[in-house]
C-alpha positions as CSV (number, residue, x, y, z in Angstrom):
1,X,83.5,98.4,113.6
2,X,81.9,97.7,117.0
3,X,84.0,97.8,120.1
4,X,84.0,94.6,122.0
5,X,83.9,95.5,125.7
6,X,84.5,93.0,128.5
7,X,81.8,92.5,131.0
8,X,84.3,93.3,133.7
9,X,85.7,96.4,132.0
10,X,83.8,98.7,134.3
11,X,85.9,97.7,137.3
12,X,88.5,100.4,138.0
13,X,91.7,98.4,138.6
14,X,93.5,95.4,137.1
15,X,93.6,93.7,140.5
16,X,89.8,93.9,140.8
17,X,89.3,92.7,137.2
18,X,91.6,89.7,137.8
19,X,89.9,89.0,141.1
20,X,86.5,89.1,139.5
21,X,87.7,86.9,136.7
22,X,89.1,84.2,139.1
23,X,86.0,84.3,141.3
24,X,83.8,83.9,138.2
25,X,85.8,81.0,136.8
26,X,85.9,79.1,140.1
27,X,82.2,79.7,140.7
28,X,81.3,78.6,137.2
29,X,83.4,75.5,137.5
30,X,81.9,74.5,140.8
31,X,78.3,75.1,139.6
32,X,78.8,73.1,136.4
33,X,80.5,70.3,138.2
34,X,77.7,70.1,140.8
35,X,75.0,70.2,138.2
36,X,76.8,67.5,136.2
37,X,77.0,65.2,139.2
38,X,73.3,65.9,140.1
39,X,72.1,64.8,136.7
40,X,74.1,61.6,136.9
41,X,77.4,62.3,135.1
42,X,80.5,60.6,136.4
43,X,82.6,63.1,138.3
44,X,85.4,62.8,135.8
45,X,83.1,63.6,132.9
46,X,81.5,66.4,134.9
47,X,84.9,67.8,135.8
48,X,86.1,67.8,132.2
49,X,82.9,69.5,131.0
50,X,83.1,72.0,133.8
51,X,86.7,72.9,133.0
52,X,86.0,73.3,129.3
53,X,83.0,75.5,129.9
54,X,84.9,77.5,132.5
55,X,87.8,78.1,130.1
56,X,85.3,79.4,127.5
57,X,83.6,81.7,130.0
58,X,87.0,83.0,131.2
59,X,88.0,83.8,127.6
60,X,84.8,85.6,127.1
61,X,85.1,87.6,130.3
62,X,88.8,88.4,129.8
63,X,88.5,89.7,126.2
64,X,90.2,93.1,125.9
65,X,91.7,92.8,129.4
66,X,95.2,93.2,128.2
67,X,94.5,95.8,125.5
68,X,95.7,98.7,127.7
69,X,99.0,96.8,128.3
70,X,99.5,96.4,124.6
71,X,98.8,100.1,124.0
72,X,101.4,101.1,126.7
73,X,104.0,98.7,125.2
74,X,103.4,100.2,121.7
75,X,103.7,103.8,123.1
76,X,107.0,102.8,124.9
77,X,108.3,101.4,121.7
78,X,107.4,104.5,119.8
79,X,109.1,106.7,122.4
80,X,112.2,104.5,122.3
81,X,112.5,104.7,118.5
């Protein structure tokens, strides 16, 4: 089984990871919205497409981000039992 690593996994802290995730999502949304309006899409259509694509990009970037938290919760449950 191959391990799925997040592109932002190399950042050292959760704060930096979340910051990078937010900056990437906002930047991606603005870029797609701008490109959509430049090619002639209505702003509402461009906004919906940009938001949908940004959610997909955010999900891709954030995969595995909460895995350490799940592991700590499982360890705490094991210690409590």
